[in-house]
Backbone of each chain as ProteinMPNN parsed JSONL, in Angstrom:
{"seq_chain_A": "MDSDAVKKAIIRQVLVESNTNNSRQLFEARYHYRANEHCFDKCVPKPGSSMSSSETTCASLCMEKYINAWNKVNQTLIQRLQAESGTSFSA", "coords_chain_A": {"N_chain_A": [[0.835, -1.201, 0.0], [0.498, 2.247, -0.825], [1.064, 5.617, 0.426], [-1.357, 7.072, 0.018], [-3.245, 4.998, -0.259], [-3.115, 3.776, 2.255], [-4.0, 5.897, 3.833], [-6.643, 6.241, 2.868], [-7.744, 3.768, 3.546], [-7.653, 3.862, 6.322], [-9.368, 6.015, 6.859], [-11.763, 4.94, 5.876], [-12.156, 2.843, 7.668], [-12.48, 4.198, 10.116], [-14.843, 5.603, 9.599], [-16.717, 3.519, 9.202], [-16.719, 2.395, 11.763], [-17.535, 4.575, 13.408], [-20.033, 5.232, 12.374], [-21.484, 2.884, 12.755], [-21.42, 2.814, 15.486], [-22.966, 5.098, 16.114], [-25.578, 4.591, 15.07], [-26.207, 2.404, 16.511], [-26.226, 3.578, 19.005], [-28.629, 5.071, 19.102], [-30.636, 3.202, 19.378], [-29.868, 1.368, 21.24], [-28.717, 0.432, 24.547], [-28.561, 3.102, 26.844], [-29.994, 4.978, 25.415], [-31.916, 3.717, 23.916], [-33.2, 2.731, 26.1], [-34.108, 5.108, 27.282], [-35.915, 6.087, 25.308], [-37.721, 4.002, 25.298], [-38.641, 4.159, 27.923], [-39.854, 6.705, 27.948], [-41.903, 6.266, 26.079], [-43.264, 4.223, 27.244], [-44.31, 5.443, 29.542], [-46.049, 7.169, 28.261], [-47.728, 5.558, 26.672], [-48.534, 3.288, 28.052], [-50.105, 3.789, 30.569], [-51.481, 2.495, 32.611], [-50.538, -0.501, 33.275], [-51.801, -3.506, 31.957], [-52.824, -7.014, 31.889], [-51.864, -7.832, 29.476], [-50.412, -6.393, 26.442], [-52.549, -4.054, 24.999], [-54.266, -3.542, 21.813], [-54.438, -0.848, 21.201], [-52.459, 0.213, 22.819], [-50.203, -0.943, 21.68], [-50.251, 0.218, 19.111], [-49.959, 2.919, 19.812], [-47.393, 2.795, 20.964], [-45.788, 2.241, 18.737], [-46.169, 4.518, 17.132], [-45.201, 6.38, 18.9], [-42.451, 5.714, 19.132], [-41.682, 6.326, 16.56], [-42.176, 9.052, 16.571], [-40.354, 9.822, 18.488], [-37.921, 9.4, 17.219], [-38.198, 11.243, 15.143], [-38.212, 13.526, 16.726], [-35.608, 13.444, 17.679], [-34.221, 13.932, 15.301], [-35.066, 16.547, 14.789], [-34.018, 17.919, 16.989], [-31.283, 17.489, 16.573], [-30.925, 18.816, 14.132], [-31.574, 21.425, 14.897], [-29.505, 21.94, 16.686], [-27.322, 21.889, 14.926], [-27.912, 24.121, 13.309], [-27.722, 26.145, 15.205], [-25.057, 25.993, 15.965], [-23.84, 26.613, 13.554], [-24.731, 29.239, 13.224], [-23.458, 30.437, 15.356], [-20.738, 29.98, 14.92], [-20.359, 30.781, 12.373], [-19.496, 29.254, 10.347], [-19.711, 26.51, 8.024], [-21.068, 23.36, 8.895], [-21.077, 19.897, 9.236], [-23.003, 17.159, 10.307]], "CA_chain_A": [[0.0, 0.0, 0.0], [1.221, 3.513, -0.762], [0.54, 6.544, 1.431], [-2.756, 7.394, -0.254], [-4.062, 3.815, 0.002], [-3.165, 3.617, 3.711], [-4.864, 6.977, 4.339], [-8.047, 5.957, 2.526], [-8.191, 2.602, 4.308], [-7.872, 4.294, 7.709], [-10.587, 6.824, 6.854], [-12.906, 4.043, 5.707], [-12.369, 2.09, 8.909], [-13.019, 5.108, 11.132], [-16.243, 5.882, 9.24], [-17.521, 2.328, 9.479], [-16.87, 2.229, 13.207], [-18.305, 5.636, 14.059], [-21.43, 5.144, 11.94], [-22.101, 1.749, 13.43], [-21.581, 3.249, 16.862], [-24.039, 6.047, 16.303], [-26.907, 4.037, 14.866], [-26.417, 1.554, 17.69], [-26.523, 4.429, 20.146], [-30.013, 5.522, 19.154], [-31.569, 2.141, 19.732], [-29.387, 0.481, 22.282], [-28.219, 0.935, 25.808], [-29.421, 4.02, 27.577], [-30.869, 5.757, 24.542], [-33.05, 2.831, 23.716], [-33.884, 2.683, 27.373], [-34.82, 6.373, 27.48], [-37.053, 6.122, 24.387], [-38.666, 3.007, 25.8], [-39.225, 4.68, 29.149], [-40.767, 7.791, 27.585], [-43.076, 5.737, 25.383], [-43.991, 3.415, 28.225], [-45.064, 6.433, 30.311], [-47.07, 7.761, 27.407], [-48.664, 4.61, 26.038], [-49.026, 2.256, 28.983], [-50.22, 4.457, 31.869], [-51.907, 1.489, 33.605], [-50.217, -1.798, 32.657], [-52.745, -4.6, 32.161], [-52.217, -8.352, 31.851], [-51.126, -7.922, 28.207], [-50.472, -5.144, 25.686], [-53.752, -3.936, 24.173], [-53.888, -3.113, 20.465], [-54.224, 0.603, 21.191], [-51.134, 0.445, 23.419], [-49.199, -1.321, 20.68], [-50.257, 1.264, 18.084], [-49.374, 4.108, 20.435], [-45.957, 2.574, 21.146], [-45.055, 2.344, 17.481], [-46.206, 5.939, 16.766], [-44.339, 7.092, 19.85], [-41.066, 5.477, 18.732], [-41.481, 7.102, 15.331], [-42.119, 10.458, 16.977], [-39.109, 10.045, 19.231], [-36.856, 9.511, 16.218], [-38.386, 12.555, 14.505], [-37.785, 14.534, 17.696], [-34.13, 13.41, 17.671], [-33.781, 14.615, 14.088], [-35.323, 17.978, 14.945], [-33.043, 18.407, 17.962], [-29.987, 17.466, 15.894], [-30.951, 19.873, 13.113], [-31.537, 22.707, 15.618], [-28.139, 22.082, 17.202], [-26.457, 22.222, 13.802], [-28.19, 25.506, 12.93], [-27.211, 27.01, 16.26], [-23.601, 25.974, 15.88], [-23.474, 27.351, 12.342], [-24.984, 30.656, 13.467], [-22.468, 30.943, 16.303], [-19.361, 29.935, 14.431], [-20.33, 31.392, 11.058], [-18.93, 28.333, 9.37], [-20.596, 25.384, 7.753], [-20.782, 22.232, 9.774], [-21.916, 18.757, 8.882], [-23.027, 16.104, 11.318]], "C_chain_A": [[0.87, 1.251, 0.0], [0.507, 4.44, 0.231], [-0.961, 6.811, 1.247], [-3.688, 6.217, 0.072], [-4.206, 3.575, 1.503], [-4.134, 4.642, 4.294], [-6.334, 6.647, 4.09], [-8.603, 4.781, 3.324], [-8.482, 2.989, 5.759], [-9.171, 5.105, 7.805], [-11.825, 5.931, 6.762], [-13.213, 3.3, 7.018], [-12.98, 2.957, 10.01], [-14.496, 5.383, 10.854], [-17.152, 4.71, 9.555], [-17.771, 2.207, 10.975], [-17.729, 3.314, 13.822], [-19.764, 5.593, 13.624], [-22.158, 3.993, 12.607], [-22.387, 2.117, 14.877], [-22.793, 4.129, 17.05], [-25.409, 5.438, 16.098], [-27.232, 3.059, 15.996], [-26.885, 2.388, 18.869], [-28.001, 4.776, 20.267], [-30.931, 4.435, 19.684], [-31.114, 1.269, 20.883], [-29.106, 1.215, 23.574], [-29.132, 1.999, 26.377], [-30.339, 4.837, 26.694], [-32.115, 4.963, 24.186], [-33.89, 2.83, 24.99], [-34.697, 3.945, 27.61], [-36.053, 6.441, 26.582], [-38.135, 5.169, 24.885], [-39.396, 3.517, 27.037], [-40.242, 5.787, 28.855], [-42.049, 7.249, 26.965], [-43.909, 4.836, 26.296], [-44.869, 4.323, 29.076], [-46.293, 6.888, 29.54], [-48.143, 6.752, 27.018], [-49.222, 3.552, 26.968], [-49.148, 2.85, 30.383], [-50.626, 3.481, 32.978], [-51.691, 0.109, 33.018], [-51.257, -2.876, 32.997], [-52.051, -5.944, 32.054], [-51.528, -8.631, 30.516], [-51.228, -6.573, 27.503], [-51.772, -5.129, 24.881], [-53.341, -3.441, 22.788], [-53.686, -1.604, 20.413], [-52.873, 0.968, 21.818], [-50.021, 0.141, 22.418], [-49.089, -0.262, 19.573], [-49.584, 2.526, 18.612], [-47.859, 3.968, 20.534], [-45.201, 2.745, 19.83], [-45.059, 3.789, 16.957], [-45.244, 6.745, 17.631], [-42.862, 6.933, 19.493], [-40.722, 6.295, 17.485], [-41.334, 8.583, 15.672], [-40.802, 10.772, 17.674], [-37.934, 10.222, 18.26], [-36.961, 10.842, 15.469], [-37.936, 13.685, 15.427], [-36.255, 14.605, 17.733], [-33.604, 14.182, 16.459], [-33.964, 16.131, 14.196], [-34.293, 18.604, 15.89], [-31.656, 18.525, 17.307], [-29.872, 18.622, 14.897], [-30.872, 21.255, 13.773], [-30.136, 22.986, 16.163], [-27.178, 22.501, 16.087], [-26.639, 23.682, 13.404], [-27.59, 26.482, 13.935], [-25.686, 27.122, 16.155], [-23.118, 26.762, 14.665], [-23.639, 28.838, 12.557], [-23.9, 31.232, 14.358], [-21.062, 30.989, 15.724], [-19.229, 30.6, 13.07], [-19.674, 30.516, 10.008], [-19.895, 27.202, 9.101], [-20.122, 24.191, 8.56], [-21.653, 21.081, 9.34], [-21.859, 17.708, 9.968], [-23.881, 14.953, 10.849]], "O_chain_A": [[1.86, 1.322, 0.728], [-0.524, 4.081, 0.799], [-1.729, 6.777, 2.208], [-4.779, 6.411, 0.608], [-5.284, 3.214, 1.976], [-4.976, 4.315, 5.13], [-7.165, 6.759, 4.99], [-9.766, 4.783, 3.728], [-9.443, 2.502, 6.354], [-9.972, 4.903, 8.718], [-12.806, 6.137, 7.477], [-14.37, 3.155, 7.414], [-13.872, 2.523, 10.739], [-15.309, 5.395, 11.778], [-18.235, 4.889, 10.113], [-18.895, 1.948, 11.405], [-18.57, 3.023, 14.672], [-20.65, 5.889, 14.426], [-23.323, 4.122, 12.981], [-23.438, 1.786, 15.425], [-23.559, 3.96, 17.999], [-26.327, 5.727, 16.866], [-28.39, 2.909, 16.385], [-27.78, 2.005, 19.622], [-28.566, 4.782, 21.361], [-31.909, 4.731, 20.371], [-31.908, 0.51, 21.438], [-29.238, 2.435, 23.675], [-30.35, 1.825, 26.395], [-31.359, 5.342, 27.163], [-33.225, 5.494, 24.163], [-35.117, 2.916, 24.952], [-35.834, 3.88, 28.079], [-37.129, 6.814, 27.048], [-39.32, 5.503, 24.887], [-40.604, 3.333, 27.182], [-41.334, 5.815, 29.422], [-43.145, 7.711, 27.282], [-45.122, 4.714, 26.122], [-46.038, 4.016, 29.31], [-47.399, 6.979, 30.071], [-49.333, 7.066, 27.035], [-50.277, 2.979, 26.695], [-48.399, 2.475, 31.285], [-50.19, 3.606, 34.123], [-52.571, -0.41, 32.33], [-51.552, -3.123, 34.166], [-50.824, -6.015, 32.121], [-50.709, -9.544, 30.417], [-52.016, -5.714, 27.898], [-52.066, -6.084, 24.162], [-52.216, -2.976, 22.598], [-52.842, -1.125, 19.655], [-52.225, 1.924, 21.391], [-49.033, 0.869, 22.323], [-47.991, 0.105, 19.155], [-48.744, 3.123, 17.939], [-47.123, 4.906, 20.226], [-44.112, 3.319, 19.801], [-44.06, 4.239, 16.397], [-44.571, 7.661, 17.16], [-42.104, 7.901, 19.544], [-39.64, 6.87, 17.369], [-40.475, 9.275, 15.127], [-40.214, 11.837, 17.481], [-37.072, 11.079, 18.456], [-35.95, 11.489, 15.193], [-37.355, 14.673, 14.978], [-35.68, 15.69, 17.809], [-32.67, 14.976, 16.569], [-33.114, 16.899, 13.746], [-33.765, 19.683, 15.621], [-30.959, 19.526, 17.471], [-28.853, 19.308, 14.833], [-30.187, 22.147, 13.272], [-29.647, 24.114, 16.108], [-26.324, 23.365, 16.288], [-25.664, 24.401, 13.185], [-27.025, 27.511, 13.563], [-25.117, 28.21, 16.246], [-22.122, 27.482, 14.732], [-22.794, 29.626, 12.13], [-23.463, 32.366, 14.161], [-20.293, 31.91, 15.997], [-18.125, 30.947, 12.65], [-19.339, 30.976, 8.917], [-20.811, 26.969, 9.89], [-18.937, 24.043, 8.86], [-22.846, 21.262, 9.098], [-20.788, 17.403, 10.492], [-24.028, 13.962, 11.563]]}, "seq_chain_B": "MDSTPSFTDADLARLSDSDKQELKDFIDKESKRTKFQAQSHNLTDICWKKCFATSTIKSGALEKSEETCLANCVGRFLDLNVATLKHVQSMRH", "coords_chain_B": {"N_chain_B": [[-20.121, -6.068, 4.868], [-16.744, -4.966, 5.08], [-14.108, -7.01, 6.379], [-12.362, -6.199, 9.357], [-9.763, -4.107, 8.518], [-6.254, -4.409, 8.983], [-3.513, -2.501, 10.097], [-0.111, -2.341, 9.56], [2.944, -1.379, 11.21], [4.7, -0.772, 9.232], [3.029, -0.062, 7.117], [1.906, 2.287, 8.166], [4.17, 3.85, 8.412], [4.588, 4.531, 5.857], [2.982, 6.65, 5.326], [2.674, 9.937, 4.069], [3.737, 13.231, 5.177], [1.77, 15.145, 4.627], [-0.483, 13.551, 4.257], [-0.659, 12.468, 6.796], [-1.347, 14.722, 8.296], [-3.804, 15.28, 7.142], [-5.249, 13.036, 7.939], [-5.24, 13.408, 10.682], [-6.782, 15.738, 10.953], [-9.162, 14.738, 9.925], [-9.838, 12.786, 11.83], [-10.149, 14.36, 14.123], [-12.424, 15.786, 13.356], [-14.323, 13.762, 13.066], [-14.465, 12.898, 15.69], [-15.52, 15.092, 16.969], [-18.006, 15.072, 15.705], [-19.148, 12.726, 16.697], [-19.351, 13.357, 19.431], [-21.101, 15.445, 19.24], [-23.402, 14.173, 18.3], [-23.99, 12.627, 20.49], [-24.739, 14.62, 22.216], [-27.095, 15.4, 21.001], [-28.652, 13.163, 21.555], [-28.888, 13.35, 24.356], [-30.189, 15.829, 24.615], [-32.576, 15.301, 23.276], [-33.792, 13.568, 25.022], [-34.085, 15.248, 27.279], [-35.692, 17.338, 26.215], [-37.912, 16.04, 25.282], [-39.338, 15.487, 27.58], [-40.141, 18.065, 28.248], [-41.707, 18.85, 26.055], [-43.579, 16.917, 25.369], [-44.945, 16.107, 27.513], [-47.687, 16.336, 28.351], [-49.189, 15.675, 26.154], [-51.152, 13.502, 23.987], [-50.189, 10.753, 21.945], [-50.817, 10.969, 18.626], [-49.94, 10.7, 16.106], [-46.989, 9.623, 14.263], [-45.522, 11.579, 13.123], [-44.081, 14.883, 13.577], [-45.92, 17.537, 15.02], [-46.51, 20.971, 14.059], [-46.408, 22.678, 16.283], [-45.044, 21.099, 18.059], [-42.563, 20.864, 16.862], [-41.703, 23.522, 17.048], [-41.61, 23.774, 19.823], [-39.552, 21.931, 20.457], [-37.355, 23.092, 19.126], [-37.192, 25.55, 20.498], [-36.696, 24.572, 23.048], [-34.158, 23.365, 22.809], [-32.661, 25.647, 22.11], [-33.024, 27.368, 24.392], [-31.982, 25.753, 26.378], [-29.29, 25.708, 25.71], [-28.727, 28.427, 25.956], [-29.064, 28.726, 28.708], [-27.054, 27.104, 29.55], [-24.783, 28.579, 28.809], [-25.184, 30.82, 30.431], [-25.018, 29.664, 32.961], [-22.407, 28.79, 32.975], [-21.036, 31.246, 32.868], [-21.799, 32.284, 35.321], [-20.644, 30.469, 37.117], [-17.975, 30.903, 36.501], [-17.707, 33.543, 37.345], [-17.861, 33.24, 40.047], [-15.4, 32.393, 40.758], [-13.79, 34.586, 40.967]], "CA_chain_B": [[-19.12, -5.141, 5.422], [-15.357, -5.469, 5.049], [-13.547, -7.431, 7.658], [-11.534, -5.115, 9.86], [-8.415, -4.107, 7.978], [-5.278, -4.105, 10.026], [-2.409, -1.726, 9.572], [1.159, -2.644, 10.202], [3.785, -0.192, 11.395], [5.29, -0.46, 7.935], [2.005, 0.685, 6.372], [1.774, 3.624, 8.744], [5.411, 4.587, 8.139], [4.548, 4.973, 4.467], [2.158, 7.862, 5.204], [3.404, 11.193, 3.884], [3.379, 14.223, 6.191], [0.494, 15.799, 4.31], [-1.539, 12.581, 4.531], [-0.774, 12.373, 8.262], [-2.096, 15.897, 8.734], [-5.181, 15.12, 6.678], [-5.858, 12.028, 8.812], [-5.414, 14.012, 12.001], [-7.943, 16.624, 10.809], [-10.343, 13.907, 9.731], [-10.191, 12.137, 13.094], [-10.688, 15.429, 14.982], [-13.766, 16.116, 12.893], [-15.174, 12.62, 13.398], [-14.667, 12.802, 17.125], [-16.489, 16.161, 17.263], [-19.307, 14.657, 15.204], [-19.67, 11.739, 17.633], [-19.751, 14.067, 20.653], [-22.265, 16.235, 18.864], [-24.563, 13.301, 18.236], [-24.315, 12.247, 21.864], [-25.48, 15.755, 22.771], [-28.447, 15.312, 20.444], [-29.381, 12.144, 22.314], [-29.21, 13.887, 25.676], [-31.189, 16.892, 24.499], [-33.871, 14.709, 22.9], [-34.302, 13.048, 26.28], [-34.5, 16.381, 28.114], [-36.755, 18.124, 25.589], [-39.12, 15.199, 25.189], [-40.066, 15.698, 28.841], [-40.759, 19.399, 28.216], [-42.605, 19.102, 24.927], [-44.568, 15.873, 25.132], [-45.393, 15.643, 28.821], [-49.133, 16.23, 28.549], [-49.897, 15.354, 24.919], [-51.323, 12.101, 23.615], [-49.571, 10.503, 20.644], [-51.823, 10.646, 17.603], [-49.217, 10.301, 14.888], [-45.539, 9.54, 14.441], [-44.903, 12.813, 12.624], [-44.105, 15.987, 14.532], [-46.798, 18.658, 14.684], [-45.788, 22.245, 13.98], [-46.184, 23.198, 17.639], [-44.027, 20.257, 18.696], [-41.278, 21.268, 16.276], [-41.339, 24.801, 17.659], [-41.25, 23.507, 21.215], [-38.237, 21.271, 20.487], [-36.333, 24.065, 18.74], [-37.052, 26.483, 21.623], [-36.103, 23.837, 24.167], [-32.718, 23.247, 22.543], [-32.099, 26.992, 22.167], [-32.975, 27.893, 25.757], [-31.065, 24.908, 27.154], [-27.932, 26.167, 25.418], [-28.608, 29.759, 26.575], [-28.887, 28.536, 30.145], [-25.729, 26.519, 29.697], [-23.842, 29.694, 28.749], [-25.401, 31.639, 31.62], [-24.504, 28.907, 34.111], [-20.954, 28.81, 32.859], [-20.602, 32.596, 33.249], [-22.022, 32.418, 36.758], [-19.619, 29.674, 37.797], [-16.693, 31.578, 36.299], [-17.674, 34.764, 38.151], [-17.677, 32.855, 41.448], [-13.973, 32.141, 41.0], [-13.043, 35.834, 41.18]], "C_chain_B": [[-17.727, -5.788, 5.375], [-14.972, -6.039, 6.399], [-12.561, -6.342, 8.076], [-10.137, -5.162, 9.249], [-7.42, -3.852, 9.114], [-4.088, -3.41, 9.391], [-1.142, -2.109, 10.32], [1.923, -1.337, 10.382], [4.395, 0.237, 10.069], [4.313, 0.332, 7.061], [1.962, 2.133, 6.857], [2.997, 4.492, 8.446], [5.417, 5.143, 6.714], [3.718, 6.242, 4.284], [3.02, 9.11, 5.042], [2.958, 12.188, 4.959], [2.033, 14.871, 5.901], [-0.677, 14.838, 4.541], [-1.748, 12.407, 6.032], [-1.62, 13.522, 8.799], [-3.578, 15.758, 8.353], [-5.939, 14.12, 7.564], [-6.169, 12.601, 10.187], [-6.657, 14.917, 11.98], [-9.235, 15.821, 10.703], [-10.811, 13.288, 11.05], [-10.732, 13.151, 14.113], [-12.143, 15.703, 14.638], [-14.74, 15.0, 13.255], [-15.473, 12.575, 14.889], [-15.611, 13.91, 17.595], [-17.896, 15.74, 16.857], [-19.963, 13.656, 16.171], [-20.157, 12.4, 18.924], [-21.025, 14.85, 20.415], [-23.524, 15.372, 18.846], [-24.974, 12.811, 19.62], [-25.113, 13.37, 22.533], [-26.922, 15.772, 22.24], [-29.286, 14.281, 21.2], [-29.811, 12.681, 23.679], [-30.31, 14.935, 25.605], [-32.558, 16.364, 24.07], [-34.564, 14.192, 24.162], [-34.877, 14.176, 27.142], [-35.732, 17.083, 27.523], [-38.041, 17.327, 25.372], [-39.985, 15.431, 26.429], [-40.79, 17.042, 28.827], [-41.89, 19.47, 27.196], [-43.72, 18.08, 24.771], [-45.22, 15.388, 26.419], [-46.902, 15.414, 28.889], [-49.89, 15.78, 27.3], [-50.112, 13.852, 24.758], [-50.771, 11.926, 22.207], [-50.641, 10.105, 19.63], [-51.173, 10.248, 16.293], [-47.716, 10.274, 15.159], [-44.831, 10.806, 13.984], [-44.978, 13.902, 13.689], [-45.109, 17.033, 14.071], [-45.976, 19.932, 14.721], [-45.438, 22.758, 15.388], [-45.1, 22.386, 18.366], [-42.634, 20.606, 18.16], [-40.78, 22.559, 16.902], [-40.87, 24.594, 19.095], [-39.852, 22.892, 21.313], [-37.126, 22.263, 20.167], [-36.099, 25.067, 19.871], [-36.352, 25.82, 22.8], [-34.586, 23.733, 24.007], [-32.047, 24.611, 22.702], [-31.949, 27.504, 23.592], [-32.062, 27.054, 26.648], [-29.634, 25.394, 26.956], [-27.691, 27.562, 26.004], [-28.305, 29.613, 28.067], [-27.5, 27.966, 30.439], [-24.656, 27.615, 29.724], [-23.938, 30.545, 30.016], [-24.818, 30.961, 32.861], [-22.983, 28.956, 34.147], [-20.393, 30.159, 33.316], [-20.704, 32.778, 34.757], [-20.927, 31.693, 37.541], [-18.252, 30.357, 37.683], [-16.583, 32.81, 37.199], [-17.462, 34.442, 39.633], [-16.203, 32.631, 41.791], [-13.216, 33.419, 41.347], [-13.393, 36.478, 42.517]], "O_chain_B": [[-17.569, -6.988, 5.6], [-15.46, -5.592, 7.436], [-11.996, -5.649, 7.229], [-9.408, -6.136, 9.435], [-7.73, -3.157, 10.082], [-3.712, -3.718, 8.26], [-1.119, -2.187, 11.548], [1.585, -0.319, 9.778], [4.584, 1.424, 9.804], [4.704, 1.266, 6.36], [1.979, 3.073, 6.062], [2.883, 5.702, 8.252], [6.143, 6.087, 6.4], [3.741, 6.848, 3.213], [3.979, 9.314, 5.787], [1.912, 12.001, 5.581], [1.247, 15.119, 6.815], [-1.748, 15.265, 4.973], [-2.876, 12.22, 6.489], [-2.493, 13.326, 9.644], [-4.471, 16.075, 9.138], [-7.106, 14.325, 7.895], [-7.212, 12.321, 10.777], [-7.484, 14.86, 12.89], [-10.255, 16.167, 11.299], [-12.004, 13.263, 11.353], [-11.652, 12.846, 14.871], [-12.988, 15.836, 15.523], [-15.857, 15.266, 13.699], [-16.588, 12.256, 15.301], [-16.409, 13.702, 18.509], [-18.862, 16.013, 17.569], [-21.164, 13.723, 16.432], [-21.219, 12.063, 19.448], [-21.909, 14.913, 21.269], [-24.58, 15.79, 19.319], [-26.158, 12.604, 19.89], [-26.034, 13.117, 23.308], [-27.85, 16.124, 22.967], [-30.472, 14.493, 21.453], [-30.951, 12.49, 24.102], [-31.237, 14.94, 26.414], [-33.585, 16.919, 24.459], [-35.77, 14.362, 24.338], [-35.99, 14.081, 27.661], [-36.688, 17.384, 28.237], [-39.128, 17.899, 25.291], [-41.207, 15.555, 26.334], [-41.91, 17.155, 29.326], [-42.921, 20.089, 27.457], [-44.715, 18.357, 24.1], [-45.95, 14.396, 26.427], [-47.347, 14.401, 29.43], [-51.094, 15.53, 27.364], [-49.37, 13.039, 25.308], [-50.867, 12.829, 21.375], [-51.28, 9.061, 19.751], [-51.77, 9.551, 15.472], [-47.238, 10.827, 16.15], [-43.702, 11.084, 14.389], [-45.821, 13.856, 14.584], [-45.158, 17.382, 12.891], [-44.902, 19.985, 15.321], [-44.32, 23.208, 15.639], [-44.343, 22.921, 19.176], [-41.657, 20.637, 18.909], [-39.605, 22.689, 17.243], [-39.867, 25.164, 19.524], [-39.057, 23.294, 22.163], [-36.091, 22.288, 20.833], [-34.955, 25.403, 20.177], [-35.518, 26.434, 23.465], [-33.832, 23.981, 24.948], [-31.002, 24.727, 23.343], [-30.893, 28.012, 23.969], [-31.438, 27.581, 27.568], [-28.861, 25.481, 27.91], [-26.598, 27.855, 26.489], [-27.423, 30.277, 28.612], [-26.868, 28.303, 31.439], [-23.742, 27.584, 30.549], [-22.926, 30.939, 30.596], [-24.201, 31.613, 33.703], [-22.365, 29.137, 35.197], [-19.408, 30.216, 34.053], [-19.816, 33.35, 35.389], [-20.362, 32.229, 38.494], [-17.477, 30.387, 38.639], [-15.518, 33.095, 37.748], [-16.947, 35.269, 40.384], [-15.809, 32.673, 42.957], [-12.14, 33.366, 41.942], [-12.856, 37.533, 42.854]]}, "name": "protein", "num_of_chains": 2, "seq": "MDSDAVKKAIIRQVLVESNTNNSRQLFEARYHYRANEHCFDKCVPKPGSSMSSSETTCASLCMEKYINAWNKVNQTLIQRLQAESGTSFSAMDSTPSFTDADLARLSDSDKQELKDFIDKESKRTKFQAQSHNLTDICWKKCFATSTIKSGALEKSEETCLANCVGRFLDLNVATLKHVQSMRH"}
């Protein structure tokens, strides 16, 4: 491998790892737990002996909303950072 | 997905100075991006409590009022963060 090939291979590896990390983050560990907790509060106020169909529907809409909320928050943060630094920023 | 490539010291020694600098810049940028996304996760958690506390979920899409609430929540959280920082700094003097 020459210098350029080594550089490109390292960049590719870093991207694969950080992207896998981030998509995992949204659904796993404490972020998954937080989304689950928020939607549980919202959709299952009084837990019965099984999930009702309205609870199941609510849960799936709630998860979708949570992801949309994440996107809105992320987009707002980017805009704020761009306004403050006056430079373009991609995340 | 590729299997994890491994780099030997010999490979790394072949990097030119300009490529080394480019890699350093790239890794700095990636690490900022990761931290930034972690902040998005935290703020989604915080702002969900503010913006969705009393509403019932009728659809997965965000309503206009919810979008506004989220944007305001993020903005004011950051404002408060700056104010808190200034306050703490002033206590040192």
